[in-house]
Each structure stands twice: as structure tokens, then as C-alpha cells.
C-alpha positions in Angstrom: 0.8 -8.7 23.5 3.4 -10.0 21.1 2.9 -13.5 22.6 -0.8 -13.2 21.9 -0.2 -12.2 18.4 2.4 -14.8 17.4 3.4 -17.4 20.0 0.0 -18.5 21.4 -1.7 -18.7 17.9 1.1 -20.9 16.7 0.7 -23.1 19.8 -3.0 -23.4 19.2 -2.4 -24.4 15.6 0.1 -27.1 16.7 -2.4 -28.4 19.3 -5.0 -28.5 16.5 -2.7 -30.6 14.3 -2.1 -33.0 17.2 -5.8 -33.4 17.9 -6.4 -33.9 14.1 -3.8 -36.6 14.0 -4.9 -38.4 17.2 -8.6 -38.0 17.4 -9.5 -37.2 13.8 -9.7 -34.2 11.6 -12.5 -31.8 12.3 -13.2 -32.8 15.9 -11.7 -29.6 17.3 -10.9 -26.4 15.4 -8.7 -23.9 17.2 -7.5 -22.4 13.9 -10.3 -19.8 13.8 -9.7 -18.7 17.3 -5.9 -18.5 16.6 -6.5 -16.3 13.5 -8.8 -14.0 15.5 -6.3 -13.8 18.3 -3.5 -13.0 15.9 -5.5 -10.1 14.6 -6.4 -9.1 18.2 -10.1 -9.7 17.4 -10.2 -6.7 15.1 -12.4 -6.9 12.0 -11.0 -7.0 8.5 -7.8 -5.3 7.8 -8.0 -2.8 10.7 -5.2 -4.6 12.5 -2.8 -3.0 10.1 -3.6 0.4 11.5 -1.5 -0.5 14.5 1.6 -0.5 12.2 0.8 3.1 11.3 0.8 4.2 14.9 -2.8 3.9 15.9 -3.1 2.2 19.3 -5.2 -1.0 19.3 -7.8 0.4 21.9 -8.5 3.3 19.5 -8.8 0.9 16.6 -11.3 -1.1 18.6 -13.3 2.0 19.6 -13.4 3.4 16.0 -13.9 0.1 14.1 -17.7 0.8 13.5 -16.8 4.1 11.8 -14.2 2.7 9.4 -14.3 0.6 6.3 -12.9 -2.7 7.6 -11.7 -4.1 4.3 -10.0 -1.0 2.9 -7.0 0.0 5.0 -6.1 3.0 2.8 -9.6 4.4 3.1 -9.4 3.9 6.9 -6.1 5.7 7.0 -7.5 8.6 5.1 -10.5 8.8 7.4 -8.3 8.8 10.5 -5.9 11.4 9.0 -8.9 13.7 8.6 -11.4 12.5 11.1 -15.1 13.3 10.7 -17.1 15.0 13.5 -18.6 11.6 14.3 -15.1 10.1 14.9 -14.1 13.2 16.9 -17.2 12.9 19.1 -16.3 9.3 19.9 -12.9 10.3 21.3 -11.5 12.4 24.1 -9.2 15.4 23.4 -6.2 13.2 24.4 -7.2 10.4 22.1 -7.7 12.8 19.2 -4.2 14.1 19.9 -2.8 10.6 20.0 -4.6 9.7 16.8 -3.2 12.8 15.0 0.3 12.0 16.1 -0.1 8.4 14.9 -1.5 9.4 11.5 0.8 12.4 11.0 
């Protein structure tokens, strides 16, 4: 996963620079894909939840319940999950979430 987050996006940006120099600027744009890949295709600031111990698959599953541009509000919601969030998860996932946020 670390290669997908760092190495491969850097490579895509480098390829984009070469294409811009050889073919012309704007012909290909891999930068958007590289940025999305670096964030593991998670919306807004939710990628940062991984650094607080929330596994990426859970972030993906819960992204529709969380404010994507306010990481602190997302953390508060996950620390004290609503019934809607609890219903979206198994007992094991809730335990995993509580350990990550605790």
C-alpha cells in the first residue's frame, strides 16, 4: 500500500512531466489520478483517519456518514458513533473502530 500512496503517484507525475515536455502540455493529465491514488480514493480529508488508527476499509465504508472536509468532526463522530454508523458495521468492526479511536 505504501507504494500506491507514495512511489507510484510520484512516477505518474514524472511521466506526466515527460509527456508535457515531449508532446505538449495538457495532452495527458495523470496528476489528478496520482492525487486520488495518494489519498487511496477517499474523499476530502478522510484519508487522515488512517493515521488515527481507523483502517482504510472502514473509512471507505463510513465515508457517506462523515463530514469529509472536517477531520476533527469525523473523529468525534467515530469516537462516539451514532446508531446509523453502528448499524453499518459488524460487532468486530465496531470493536476495531473503538480501539482505533480510543
